[in-house]
N, C-alpha and C positions, 0 to 999 in steps of 0.2 A: 247666091248659091252659096252653102260650105265648102270647100275645095281645102281637104285633106294636107296640100300642099302647100297651103296659103300663112303666114301669122296674123294671125290681129291681134292688138292691142287696148284695150281700153283707156290708159293714161293717159293723161290731161298734161303733160310734161310738168305740170306745177311740184313744186316741193311742201310739204308739209309733214309736221311727227304725228305719227299715230298715236289714237287712244290705248290705254292700257287696262284692264279690271279694278287698277287705283284709278284712275280719272273717272271712270262710269263712278267708284262709287262717292269721287270727291264730289264730281257735278250733283250726284242727290242726296248730298248734304248743304249744296250753298243752302238755300231754303227752304219753309215749312208748306210752301206751296208747289213744289214740284211730287208729284206724285210716283212717279217713274221714269228711268232711263234705261233704255232698252238700245243694246251695240247691235250694227249694224255687219253682214257676218260677210256681206259685199260677193258672191259667191260667184262664179264665172261660166258661163254657157260654152261651150265649143260648139254645139249646133244641138238646131230642136228640129224635129220630125214631126210630122200630124199624119193624118188618117191615110195620105197617097208613100209614108214611107222614104218623101225624099226630105235631107235634110240641108237647113237655111241657117244660115248665120245669125241670131240673134243675142241683145242684151235682154240682164232681166236684172230688178230690184225689189230690195225686200222695202216691203209697203208701208207708208208712211204713215202712224195712226191721226187721223184725223184731217191728213189731207183729201178735198173731194175729189172724185173723178167722173168724170164724164162717160157714161156707160152706154154703149151702142145696145146689150143686151146682157141678161143677167144679171152678179153682185160684184161685188169687191169680193175679194179672200176674207174670211177668216181667220184673223191676226195669229190664233194660239188655237186652232182647228187641229187636230189630230192630223189630218188627211194634208198630204201635196196638195196646194190649192194656188193655183194659175191665171191672170188673166191676159190674155189678148190681146191684138191689138184687130182695126177692121181691116187694114187693107194686110197683113196675115193668111185671113181668113180660105183664102179662094189656095194659095200656094201650097196652102194648107192638105189640101183636099179635100174640104167641106166645102157644099152647097152656099151657106151663109152665115150669120153672126149667130140664129138662134139652132143651125144643125149643129153646129160644135161645144153649145152649151150641153154641160154632161159625158163629153166625149174623153179621151185623154192623148195626152202627148207625152212624145219621147225625148230627155234632155239630154246628151252626151256632156259629160262629164269629165274633165281631165283630173289622172292620177299621178300622184307624184311621181311614177314609175313612165310615163307618157299616153298609158291605156288610157282609152274612155270607155268612161260606164256611164251607160243609160238609168238615169232616174226618173219612172211615170210620175205624173203630177195629173191633176184632173182640173177642165174649162172651165171654172165656173161664172167666167162671166167676160164680154169683149168690151174693151172702150174705146171712142174716138180720141185722135189722134185729136191735141188741143195745144195752143201757145205755150202752156205751163208743160209740157212734156213733147215739144216736139222732136229730140232726138227717137221715140218711140221706143224706150225703155218695154217687156211684160215685169208684169206686178207679184210677183210671190208672196205667198206668204211664210210666219217664220219658222214651222215644219221642213216647207220644201227650203227654203234657204239652208238650215242648217243640218238636212240630207245632203244637201249638196256640198255643204262645207265639209262635211263631212269625209266625202268619196274623194275631193279634194284635198282634208287631209289623212289622207289612208295611210297607216303604214309607219307615220309620224310622233315617234313616242314622245318627244317636246316640242308640242304647238306651241308656233307666237303668239303668245300676248298682245296681239293688234287688232284695232277695227281702224276703218277708216271715220268714219262718222255714229252717230246716236243719236235715238229721237229722244227727247222727252217728254213727257206727258203732263197738265199741270192741271190742278183743282179747275171745275166748273165753274163758271161766270165770272173768269176774271174779264178787267175788262182789255181795249186796244194799248190802252196809257199801261196798265199791269202789266200786260205781256210783253211790252214794251223794256219796262224797268224791268222786268225780271229775265230779257235774254241780255241787257244792257248786264246785268248782274252777273252771268254765268261770263258771259265773254272778259269783267276786270277779273273775273278767277284764274284768269289764264285760258279762257279757248275760245276758238272760235264759235260764233252761235249764229244764227237768222230764224225766225218765225216764219211762220206757211207764208205771214200776210206780208212779211222782205220778198218772200223767194213769189209772190204773185202780182208783189206791186213792180218788183223792179221789169217783170213782164208788160206792165199792163198803162205802166206812166212816162 
């Protein structure tokens, strides 16, 4: 449960170089099979509140294109929808005041986002789906679309004139029809360009092997 007197951090302790807009452009030019490169805005949620008004500490993560999600109800967010969309997890539904997964679909939640002045502003999001916890996502991040990620990031950066041009990661979309070997080759090509790259197959393989 959310406690305003407790400080939390999502940092892993690992040291890495942040991506910049120039890096995003450079990655897109590495190979003609790359369709798009989208930076992950990585916003942070201070708390999430549902139907019963109780506030809980829950993490959010921007949707990764192409990653299959085990859904209990509803659908995954639409990446480029104009609406703020979020997918919750089955074990959060009761705590947020909903009867079951189906009851949550179509409802809204509030996400508390801390501004630079330390004040917390709430951002409203539409619940479009409820997902099962899986081995691929044991930590329990709630999935948000790009619109919600941007709106949360705007709140976090409110009033800052020179926003940092930095991103933790980016999603690379490639042309349809590539074989597994071709994807691996492309991943290696990106890595050889000076970037740390993993494919969805790498992530799943790490868990299942």
